[in-house]
SELOKOL-708254 format. One line per field, with one value per residue (C-alpha): residue number from 1; residue in three letters; z, x, y. Coordinates in pm, 1 decimal. Last residue first. Layout:
# residues N
n: NUM, ...
res: ALA, ...
c3: Z, ...
c1: X, ...
c2: Y, ...
***
This chain:
# residues 436
n: 436, 435, 434, 433, 432, 431, 430, 429, 428, 427, 426, 425, 424, 423, 422, 421, 420, 419, 418, 417, 416, 415, 414, 413, 412, 411, 410, 409, 408, 407, 406, 405, 404, 403, 402, 401, 400, 399, 398, 397, 396, 395, 394, 393, 392, 391, 390, 389, 388, 387, 386, 385, 384, 383, 382, 381, 380, 379, 378, 377, 376, 375, 374, 373, 372, 371, 370, 369, 368, 367, 366, 365, 364, 363, 362, 361, 360, 359, 358, 357, 356, 355, 354, 353, 352, 351, 350, 349, 348, 347, 346, 345, 344, 343, 342, 341, 340, 339, 338, 337, 336, 335, 334, 333, 332, 331, 330, 329, 328, 327, 326, 325, 324, 323, 322, 321, 320, 319, 318, 317, 316, 315, 314, 313, 312, 311, 310, 309, 308, 307, 306, 305, 304, 303, 302, 301, 300, 299, 298, 297, 296, 295, 294, 293, 292, 291, 290, 289, 288, 287, 286, 285, 284, 283, 282, 281, 280, 279, 278, 277, 276, 275, 274, 273, 272, 271, 270, 269, 268, 267, 266, 265, 264, 263, 262, 261, 260, 259, 258, 257, 256, 255, 254, 253, 252, 251, 250, 249, 248, 247, 246, 245, 244, 243, 242, 241, 240, 239, 238, 237, 236, 235, 234, 233, 232, 231, 230, 229, 228, 227, 226, 225, 224, 223, 222, 221, 220, 219, 218, 217, 216, 215, 214, 213, 212, 211, 210, 209, 208, 207, 206, 205, 204, 203, 202, 201, 200, 199, 198, 197, 196, 195, 194, 193, 192, 191, 190, 189, 188, 187, 186, 185, 184, 183, 182, 181, 180, 179, 178, 177, 176, 175, 174, 173, 172, 171, 170, 169, 168, 167, 166, 165, 164, 163, 162, 161, 160, 159, 158, 157, 156, 155, 154, 153, 152, 151, 150, 149, 148, 147, 146, 145, 144, 143, 142, 141, 140, 139, 138, 137, 136, 135, 134, 133, 132, 131, 130, 129, 128, 127, 126, 125, 124, 123, 122, 121, 120, 119, 118, 117, 116, 115, 114, 113, 112, 111, 110, 109, 108, 107, 106, 105, 104, 103, 102, 101, 100, 99, 98, 97, 96, 95, 94, 93, 92, 91, 90, 89, 88, 87, 86, 85, 84, 83, 82, 81, 80, 79, 78, 77, 76, 75, 74, 73, 72, 71, 70, 69, 68, 67, 66, 65, 64, 63, 62, 61, 60, 59, 58, 57, 56, 55, 54, 53, 52, 51, 50, 49, 48, 47, 46, 45, 44, 43, 42, 41, 40, 39, 38, 37, 36, 35, 34, 33, 32, 31, 30, 29, 28, 27, 26, 25, 24, 23, 22, 21, 20, 19, 18, 17, 16, 15, 14, 13, 12, 11, 10, 9, 8, 7, 6, 5, 4, 3, 2, 1
res: HIS, THR, VAL, THR, TYR, SER, PHE, THR, GLN, PRO, ALA, SER, GLY, TYR, PRO, GLY, ASN, CYS, ALA, VAL, VAL, THR, LEU, ALA, HIS, HIS, SER, LEU, THR, LEU, PRO, ILE, PRO, ALA, THR, TYR, PRO, PHE, GLY, GLY, LEU, CYS, ASN, LEU, PRO, ALA, GLY, THR, TRP, ASN, TYR, HIS, LEU, TYR, THR, ALA, ASP, PRO, SER, ALA, PHE, ALA, ALA, ALA, VAL, GLY, LEU, PRO, TYR, THR, GLY, PRO, PRO, PRO, THR, ALA, GLN, PRO, PRO, SER, PRO, PHE, SER, VAL, SER, TYR, ASN, TYR, THR, TYR, ASN, ALA, VAL, PRO, SER, GLY, ILE, GLY, ASN, ARG, CYS, GLY, VAL, ALA, GLN, LEU, ILE, THR, PRO, ARG, ALA, ALA, LEU, ILE, VAL, VAL, PRO, ARG, ALA, PHE, ARG, GLN, SER, ALA, ALA, CYS, ASP, PRO, THR, SER, GLY, ASP, LEU, THR, TYR, ALA, ILE, TRP, ALA, SER, GLY, ALA, SER, SER, LEU, THR, VAL, ASN, THR, VAL, GLY, GLY, TYR, VAL, GLY, THR, GLY, PRO, LEU, ALA, ARG, PRO, THR, LYS, PRO, ALA, VAL, ALA, HIS, ALA, ARG, TYR, PHE, SER, VAL, THR, ALA, ALA, GLY, ASP, ALA, GLY, MET, GLU, ASN, TYR, ALA, PRO, GLN, THR, TYR, HIS, VAL, ASN, THR, SER, MET, MET, LEU, ARG, TRP, TRP, PHE, ASP, TYR, ALA, ASN, ARG, PHE, VAL, VAL, TYR, THR, TYR, PRO, ASP, SER, GLN, GLY, ALA, ASP, GLU, GLN, ALA, ASP, ARG, VAL, ALA, HIS, TYR, GLY, LEU, ASP, SER, ALA, GLY, VAL, GLU, THR, GLY, THR, ARG, PHE, LEU, TYR, PHE, PRO, MET, THR, ALA, GLY, PHE, HIS, ALA, ARG, TYR, THR, ALA, ILE, MET, ARG, LYS, LEU, ALA, ALA, GLU, TYR, ASN, ALA, ALA, SER, VAL, ASN, PRO, ARG, ALA, LEU, ASN, ILE, ALA, GLN, ALA, ASP, ASP, GLU, GLY, GLN, VAL, TRP, LEU, VAL, GLY, LYS, PHE, ALA, PRO, VAL, ASP, GLY, ALA, LYS, ALA, LEU, ALA, THR, MET, ALA, ILE, ASP, VAL, GLU, LEU, MET, SER, ASP, SER, LEU, LEU, THR, SER, GLY, THR, ASP, TRP, ASN, GLY, GLY, GLY, THR, ASP, ALA, SER, ALA, GLU, GLN, ALA, THR, LYS, GLY, VAL, ALA, PHE, PRO, VAL, PHE, LEU, VAL, ARG, ARG, LYS, ASN, VAL, ALA, TYR, TYR, ALA, ASN, GLY, PHE, ALA, PRO, TRP, ALA, SER, GLY, ILE, SER, ALA, GLY, VAL, PRO, ASP, SER, GLY, PRO, LYS, ILE, GLN, GLY, GLN, TYR, PHE, GLN, LEU, VAL, THR, GLY, PRO, VAL, ILE, ALA, PRO, SER, GLN, ALA, ALA, ASN, GLY, GLU, GLY, LEU, ALA, ASN, SER, GLN, GLY, VAL, ILE, LEU, PHE, VAL, ASP, VAL, PRO, THR, ASP, ALA, HIS, ALA, PRO, ALA, LEU, ALA, PHE, LEU, CYS, LEU, ALA, LEU, VAL, ALA, PHE, ILE, HIS, LYS, MET
c3: -4273.2, -4476.7, -4302.4, -4478.3, -4355.9, -4341.7, -4217.4, -4091.6, -4030.5, -3767.0, -3856.1, -3639.5, -3275.5, -3030.8, -2664.1, -2588.4, -2924.4, -3087.2, -3389.9, -3449.6, -3549.7, -3677.7, -3736.0, -3965.5, -3937.7, -4144.0, -4094.8, -3747.5, -3600.4, -3719.0, -3449.2, -3330.5, -3324.6, -2982.9, -2748.5, -2901.3, -2621.7, -2654.5, -2766.1, -2639.0, -2526.4, -2838.6, -3065.0, -3224.6, -3361.0, -3331.0, -3600.6, -3338.1, -3416.5, -3194.6, -3179.0, -2988.4, -3075.7, -2882.1, -2887.2, -3254.6, -3499.0, -3718.5, -3699.7, -3651.0, -3681.3, -3689.7, -3813.8, -3709.9, -3951.3, -3795.7, -4026.4, -4393.4, -4543.9, -4771.2, -4794.0, -4595.9, -4572.4, -4376.0, -4193.5, -4132.0, -4139.3, -3877.0, -3971.9, -3908.8, -3572.1, -3475.9, -3271.3, -3066.4, -2898.8, -2521.1, -2237.4, -1910.9, -1641.4, -1361.7, -1024.0, -736.3, -375.1, -144.4, 69.6, 357.6, 715.9, 891.7, 935.0, 581.4, 291.5, -72.0, -224.8, -562.4, -783.5, -1125.6, -1340.2, -1620.7, -1962.7, -2079.6, -2191.4, -2254.3, -1943.1, -1672.1, -1511.2, -1203.8, -1204.1, -887.8, -512.0, -488.2, -183.8, -228.7, -13.9, 359.7, 582.0, 346.9, 194.4, -174.9, -272.8, -466.2, -848.5, -896.4, -986.0, -636.8, -498.1, -181.1, -202.4, 60.6, 296.2, 131.0, 131.1, -241.2, -411.3, -707.8, -913.4, -1213.3, -1469.5, -1703.7, -1990.9, -2193.3, -2542.4, -2771.0, -2526.8, -2470.4, -2189.0, -1812.5, -1677.4, -1790.0, -1540.0, -1246.9, -979.0, -627.7, -425.6, -179.5, 167.1, 449.7, 611.9, 901.2, 872.8, 1191.1, 1389.3, 1057.2, 997.3, 1349.5, 1319.4, 1001.6, 1159.8, 1459.7, 1240.5, 1058.0, 1387.7, 1554.1, 1253.1, 1177.6, 1535.4, 1535.0, 1219.0, 1374.7, 1676.8, 1465.5, 1388.4, 1489.8, 1257.4, 1138.1, 1392.9, 1413.9, 1093.7, 937.4, 650.5, 396.9, 229.2, 547.1, 655.2, 339.4, 474.9, 789.8, 557.1, 581.2, 874.7, 951.1, 835.0, 974.6, 1140.5, 1215.8, 886.1, 852.9, 540.7, 399.5, 713.7, 778.5, 413.1, 451.0, 763.0, 571.8, 284.4, 529.8, 683.3, 346.4, 244.8, 575.8, 502.6, 151.8, 243.7, 258.0, 499.3, 489.3, 669.4, 798.2, 667.7, 782.6, 963.5, 897.2, 1185.6, 1232.2, 1422.8, 1573.7, 1644.8, 1884.3, 1696.1, 1862.0, 2213.1, 2456.7, 2576.4, 2285.4, 2059.2, 2204.0, 2137.9, 1782.6, 1720.9, 1846.7, 1627.4, 1330.1, 1384.6, 1427.4, 1100.9, 927.7, 1066.6, 971.0, 609.6, 594.4, 705.2, 1012.6, 1080.2, 1080.6, 1049.3, 692.7, 804.6, 605.8, 754.6, 1102.3, 1027.9, 919.2, 1234.5, 1457.0, 1269.5, 1265.6, 1526.7, 1587.1, 1700.5, 1845.9, 2001.9, 2040.2, 2153.4, 2515.8, 2654.6, 3003.2, 3171.1, 3433.5, 3806.2, 3927.6, 4021.8, 3661.6, 3535.2, 3773.7, 3667.1, 3298.1, 3375.0, 3561.7, 3272.6, 3022.0, 3226.5, 3234.1, 2854.9, 2835.9, 3083.4, 2867.6, 2556.8, 2721.0, 2902.2, 2569.1, 2509.5, 2153.3, 1994.2, 2117.1, 2164.6, 2412.5, 2398.6, 2372.8, 2002.8, 1923.2, 1550.3, 1607.1, 1874.1, 1622.2, 1661.7, 1787.5, 2076.6, 2073.7, 2257.9, 2474.0, 2414.9, 2701.6, 2701.5, 2817.6, 2650.0, 2769.6, 2532.6, 2592.0, 2340.9, 2118.2, 1818.3, 1566.0, 1793.4, 2058.8, 1801.0, 1667.3, 2021.4, 2130.2, 1817.0, 1853.1, 2227.7, 2114.9, 1851.5, 2106.5, 2277.5, 2536.0, 2597.4, 2921.2, 2933.1, 2741.7, 2781.7, 2651.5, 2749.4, 2827.6, 3175.3, 3446.0, 3561.2, 3793.1, 3824.1, 3683.2, 3369.1, 3265.2, 3009.9, 2947.5, 2669.4, 2721.8, 3081.7, 3000.1, 2634.7, 2508.6, 2410.8, 2087.2, 2104.6, 2023.6, 2395.7, 2418.6, 2171.6, 1976.4, 2067.2, 2127.5, 2272.9, 1954.0, 1766.7, 2017.0, 1993.9, 1978.1, 2194.4, 2269.1, 2425.6, 2354.2, 2590.5, 2489.6, 2795.3, 2838.4, 3091.9, 3431.3, 3614.3, 3404.9, 3686.6, 3592.7, 3522.0, 3822.5, 3858.9, 3488.1, 3497.0, 3775.8, 3595.3, 3278.2, 3484.9, 3640.6, 3293.8, 3150.6, 3438.7, 3375.7, 3003.9, 3106.4
c1: 2315.0, 2363.7, 2423.7, 2613.7, 2538.5, 2740.3, 2596.9, 2834.5, 2705.5, 2843.7, 2806.7, 2529.6, 2577.3, 2544.7, 2615.9, 2247.7, 2064.8, 2233.5, 2221.6, 2530.1, 2545.7, 2832.1, 2737.9, 2939.1, 2801.0, 2932.1, 2845.3, 2733.5, 2377.7, 2212.3, 1961.0, 1979.1, 1647.8, 1575.7, 1715.9, 2044.9, 2272.1, 2616.6, 2941.1, 3062.0, 2944.1, 2741.0, 3032.1, 3193.4, 3546.7, 3636.2, 3506.3, 3412.8, 3042.6, 2913.4, 2612.7, 2442.1, 2115.2, 1865.1, 1652.6, 1728.0, 1500.0, 1361.3, 1662.8, 1618.5, 1793.3, 1654.6, 1845.2, 1718.1, 1684.8, 1721.1, 1983.8, 1913.7, 1997.0, 2263.4, 2279.4, 2275.0, 1920.0, 1653.7, 1582.9, 1865.5, 1877.4, 2049.3, 2208.7, 1990.5, 2026.4, 2256.4, 2064.6, 2248.7, 1971.2, 1962.2, 1831.5, 1684.3, 1541.8, 1317.9, 1278.8, 1060.4, 1122.2, 815.0, 786.2, 1027.6, 945.1, 1241.0, 1068.0, 930.9, 1097.3, 1001.8, 1232.1, 1407.8, 1596.4, 1734.2, 1870.2, 2104.2, 2185.6, 2518.9, 2692.6, 2368.2, 2404.8, 2134.1, 2107.2, 1874.4, 1667.8, 1722.2, 1700.8, 1669.0, 1860.8, 2170.2, 2153.3, 2243.1, 1939.3, 1647.8, 1838.1, 1821.2, 1885.3, 2212.6, 2215.2, 2458.8, 2210.7, 2069.8, 1782.3, 1640.1, 1328.7, 1227.0, 951.6, 723.1, 345.8, 310.4, 635.3, 793.7, 1112.6, 1230.7, 1462.7, 1695.7, 1791.8, 2111.3, 2068.0, 1828.1, 1603.2, 1458.7, 1218.6, 1147.6, 1010.5, 1032.3, 924.4, 981.1, 718.3, 812.5, 617.7, 388.5, 487.1, 311.7, -27.3, -126.4, -492.5, -698.4, -609.4, -602.6, -966.0, -1065.8, -894.8, -1086.0, -1423.4, -1334.1, -1253.8, -1583.9, -1781.5, -1587.6, -1578.1, -1944.8, -2045.3, -1813.2, -1985.3, -2330.7, -2211.7, -2119.8, -1753.1, -1511.9, -1295.7, -1505.3, -1773.3, -2048.3, -1925.9, -2139.1, -2284.8, -2196.8, -1968.7, -1759.3, -1764.4, -1594.1, -1234.4, -1335.1, -1379.8, -1028.9, -1052.3, -814.6, -477.6, -251.9, 91.6, 222.1, 396.6, 551.3, 617.2, 266.5, 92.1, 349.5, 303.3, -67.4, -29.3, 206.3, -34.7, -320.0, -94.7, -16.6, -383.9, -470.7, -207.1, -331.2, -705.7, -729.5, -995.8, -1377.6, -1444.9, -1124.5, -1023.8, -1035.6, -751.0, -686.0, -775.1, -443.8, -405.8, -65.2, -20.5, 260.1, 507.3, 826.4, 686.5, 492.4, 754.8, 1001.0, 689.6, 540.4, 857.2, 882.1, 525.1, 622.6, 928.5, 720.8, 470.6, 755.4, 908.5, 574.2, 504.0, 856.5, 795.5, 458.5, 618.8, 675.8, 1021.2, 886.3, 508.8, 385.7, 28.6, -121.1, 140.6, 52.1, -313.0, -232.4, -28.9, -311.0, -566.3, -364.2, -484.9, -688.8, -461.3, -589.1, -295.2, -260.1, -386.1, -263.0, -388.1, -549.8, -647.1, -903.5, -906.0, -981.1, -611.2, -523.1, -757.4, -609.6, -248.5, -344.5, -497.5, -185.5, 41.2, -186.9, -177.6, 208.6, 210.6, -7.2, 210.2, 521.6, 365.6, 184.8, 505.6, 671.1, 1018.9, 963.8, 673.3, 310.1, 251.1, 101.1, -179.6, 55.9, 80.9, 269.7, 351.4, 727.5, 690.3, 547.7, 208.0, 12.6, -235.2, -542.4, -759.6, -602.8, -652.3, -569.7, -865.0, -762.0, -1027.2, -1123.5, -1266.5, -1430.2, -1357.6, -1630.3, -1410.2, -1673.4, -1947.2, -1696.1, -1522.3, -1835.1, -1970.6, -1641.7, -1595.4, -1951.1, -1884.1, -1551.2, -1639.6, -1706.6, -1971.5, -1904.1, -1550.8, -1352.8, -1289.0, -1547.2, -1864.6, -2011.0, -2042.7, -1739.1, -1854.7, -1596.9, -1260.4, -1134.0, -811.9, -973.9, -1068.0, -1019.5, -1296.8, -1513.0, -1710.2, -1853.6, -1969.7, -2306.4, -2398.2, -2326.0, -2568.4, -2495.9, -2393.9, -2675.1, -2727.5, -2340.3, -2335.3, -2010.1, -1678.7, -1487.1, -1138.4, -1000.1, -1162.8, -1007.9, -646.6, -451.5, -451.1, -681.7, -491.2, -661.9, -692.6, -837.0, -982.0, -944.4, -1134.7, -1003.5, -1282.8, -1567.1, -1826.3, -2189.0, -2352.2, -2530.8, -2288.0, -2298.2, -2680.9, -2668.7, -2433.0, -2651.9, -2954.6, -2782.5, -2676.0, -3023.7, -3173.3, -2912.5, -3011.0, -3372.5
c2: 1365.8, 1045.2, 711.2, 438.2, 82.7, -237.1, -562.6, -831.9, -1189.2, -1424.4, -1793.6, -1933.0, -1996.5, -2277.2, -2185.7, -2152.5, -2115.7, -1816.0, -1586.5, -1372.6, -1009.1, -785.9, -418.6, -193.4, 162.4, 457.1, 823.1, 732.3, 745.0, 426.3, 342.6, -22.1, -214.6, -375.2, -642.3, -757.9, -881.6, -716.8, -874.9, -1207.3, -1544.5, -1626.4, -1559.8, -1247.6, -1184.8, -812.3, -572.1, -318.2, -296.2, -574.2, -798.6, -1081.8, -1250.3, -1469.2, -1785.7, -1842.7, -2038.8, -1752.2, -1528.9, -1159.4, -821.2, -460.6, -158.5, 184.0, 478.1, 818.4, 968.4, 892.2, 552.3, 399.2, 20.4, -303.8, -453.1, -276.7, -494.8, -739.1, -1125.3, -1349.4, -1679.4, -1978.2, -2139.5, -2424.6, -2689.5, -2955.0, -3162.3, -3152.1, -3344.5, -3204.1, -3432.4, -3312.3, -3485.5, -3356.8, -3467.6, -3490.5, -3190.8, -3120.8, -3000.7, -2841.7, -2510.1, -2499.7, -2665.9, -2758.5, -3020.0, -3017.4, -3257.1, -3149.6, -3420.0, -3312.0, -3459.5, -3315.4, -2999.3, -2794.1, -2597.2, -2575.3, -2233.4, -2245.2, -1921.3, -1720.3, -1788.3, -2163.3, -2285.9, -2511.7, -2822.9, -2851.7, -2786.6, -2870.4, -3165.7, -3242.5, -3614.8, -3641.9, -3665.8, -3377.2, -3100.4, -3046.6, -2835.5, -2669.8, -2464.0, -2198.5, -2100.0, -2355.1, -2349.9, -2374.4, -2476.2, -2294.4, -2348.3, -2148.2, -2314.0, -2127.7, -2356.2, -2320.8, -2476.8, -2666.3, -2839.1, -3183.9, -3221.4, -3231.5, -2906.8, -2548.5, -2421.6, -2647.6, -2745.5, -2824.4, -3089.3, -2898.8, -2786.9, -2966.5, -2892.8, -3126.1, -3227.7, -3286.9, -2968.8, -2786.6, -2871.0, -2782.2, -2443.2, -2384.9, -2467.0, -2259.7, -1956.5, -1995.1, -2000.7, -1717.9, -1485.8, -1538.2, -1462.2, -1157.5, -1032.9, -1097.5, -895.7, -596.3, -530.5, -251.3, -39.7, 258.4, 172.2, -96.1, -262.9, -543.0, -344.2, -616.3, -352.0, -305.6, -662.4, -800.6, -738.8, -937.7, -1242.6, -1381.8, -1625.3, -1911.6, -1788.1, -2061.0, -2070.2, -2422.8, -2489.6, -2144.8, -1936.9, -1935.4, -1814.6, -1536.9, -1428.8, -1415.6, -1195.5, -967.3, -939.9, -851.2, -589.0, -422.9, -436.1, -259.9, 8.0, 73.4, 55.8, 425.2, 545.0, 580.4, 251.2, 90.6, -246.0, -608.0, -794.0, -1163.1, -1394.6, -1565.4, -1891.2, -1985.6, -2353.7, -2452.2, -2678.5, -2535.7, -2549.4, -2331.4, -2086.7, -2068.8, -2094.2, -1782.5, -1595.4, -1728.1, -1609.3, -1265.6, -1248.8, -1361.5, -1079.3, -827.6, -932.1, -916.8, -569.1, -451.1, -571.0, -404.6, -81.2, 133.7, 276.1, 638.8, 689.4, 688.3, 782.8, 497.0, 266.7, 380.7, 312.5, -36.9, -95.1, 18.2, -189.1, -517.1, -756.1, -1073.8, -1365.9, -1690.0, -1867.1, -2231.9, -2571.5, -2580.1, -2905.9, -2918.6, -3246.0, -3161.9, -3235.2, -2878.4, -2849.1, -2926.0, -2660.6, -2398.8, -2489.4, -2449.6, -2112.6, -1990.9, -2102.3, -1927.2, -1603.6, -1623.6, -1642.4, -1332.3, -1150.2, -1203.9, -1073.6, -782.4, -694.8, -619.8, -775.1, -871.6, -684.0, -710.8, -337.6, -94.2, 160.6, 451.3, 515.3, 190.4, 163.9, 158.0, -122.2, -362.7, -532.9, -239.5, -214.1, 13.5, -238.5, -512.3, -888.1, -1133.5, -1369.9, -1723.2, -1934.8, -2281.4, -2539.6, -2876.2, -3144.6, -3300.1, -3197.9, -3084.3, -2946.5, -2832.6, -2609.4, -2465.1, -2382.3, -2235.7, -2018.8, -1880.2, -1807.2, -1651.0, -1393.8, -1121.7, -905.8, -640.6, -761.9, -759.6, -1133.3, -1332.8, -1116.0, -1325.4, -1692.9, -1896.7, -2009.2, -1928.5, -2055.4, -1782.2, -1569.0, -1253.4, -1450.4, -1810.9, -1890.6, -2196.4, -2363.4, -2711.4, -2691.7, -2525.5, -2545.0, -2193.4, -1927.2, -1730.3, -1358.3, -1112.0, -1005.1, -978.3, -693.0, -631.1, -471.7, -793.0, -821.9, -974.8, -691.1, -446.1, -560.6, -878.9, -1183.8, -1481.3, -1784.5, -2115.6, -2418.3, -2752.5, -2927.4, -3303.8, -3502.5, -3620.5, -3451.1, -3327.2, -3260.3, -3264.8, -2926.6, -2776.8, -2484.8, -2417.7, -2425.0, -2173.5, -1945.9, -1963.3, -1874.6, -1575.1, -1450.6, -1509.4, -1301.1, -1030.9, -1001.7, -964.4
***
């Protein structure tokens, strides 16, 4: 019966009206076995003839399963959902290979997608050939990006603690691969990540690390998107056909949901968000340490001199920005990602001179047995400094007080100052005699 439907679909495709001079959105499918498709073609959705295509074995064919060498994949569902929203025909270039790793160090013999791999170069060549074939057929091809489904081999390698394999190395290799594709297809080529799931019956540690690396790649680049995250749920929803492969209903969900997200990003460019400062604009009593954050940014650039921050030239935020209480200060910041800047944020910091109350000691000065610890506090100070040398003490010297100080000498004379930024109380000296 399956073969009868396949023949019928081919006949309908052959009888479909020509689409000369009409656009075709081309997607490259790469990754490992879940990108290839290990489902059941009989449960894959039917396509409307002429709307979803594939380029396989040198020919333009209907995009029904099997797409490429799969036995049931996510891509017919993806094609149907994409066409329904965008009303643009789709052509897949399937080039996924089972048991392939992202980084070369995780490769166990199936191949990898790291810089310099033949899989990487051959996949780009296959897209070029497909685009040429479409143009010769009278169509107008437009390459719309890479659909990436991968991570299991690298996750397993992390679980096994293989040498030179880590989440950081996976993320670096992923970004190198994306950069290689962009060098060929253009700097703004979209890269769509279908986040990896997990392995039934195995530690999720490596899979979690790979998912985090994929999320980081999506957050740090304006044209890299995580478009499907639900593969992790497949195991408890009983949608796994093996320990790592999905059932056909899972592939159908992955394709349809992924296409909906791809379609959203196709219509809505995502830019870094305006930076937030903590603390923000206000009046403060001393030195202020300001932390900056910006969703979707790879870095944040800022200025304190009144100039507009520039993603390429201004100081990058790497640690809390220290704003002194010498004068009113305007902090300006911009979120940055691959040359795209967010709206500029402005925060103003004013100061009121505030001298804190002198510190108090618990217990008060006196004679105590060995083992007693002296604690110090001031109700309106932000921090305390101390010494026991007898040298002059201010808020820039001595030692930061962080916890009660054990009295271990036969005689202890501790000098303590309460501080708000550079403004300090009068130093107080507390003398203790310790009995053994």
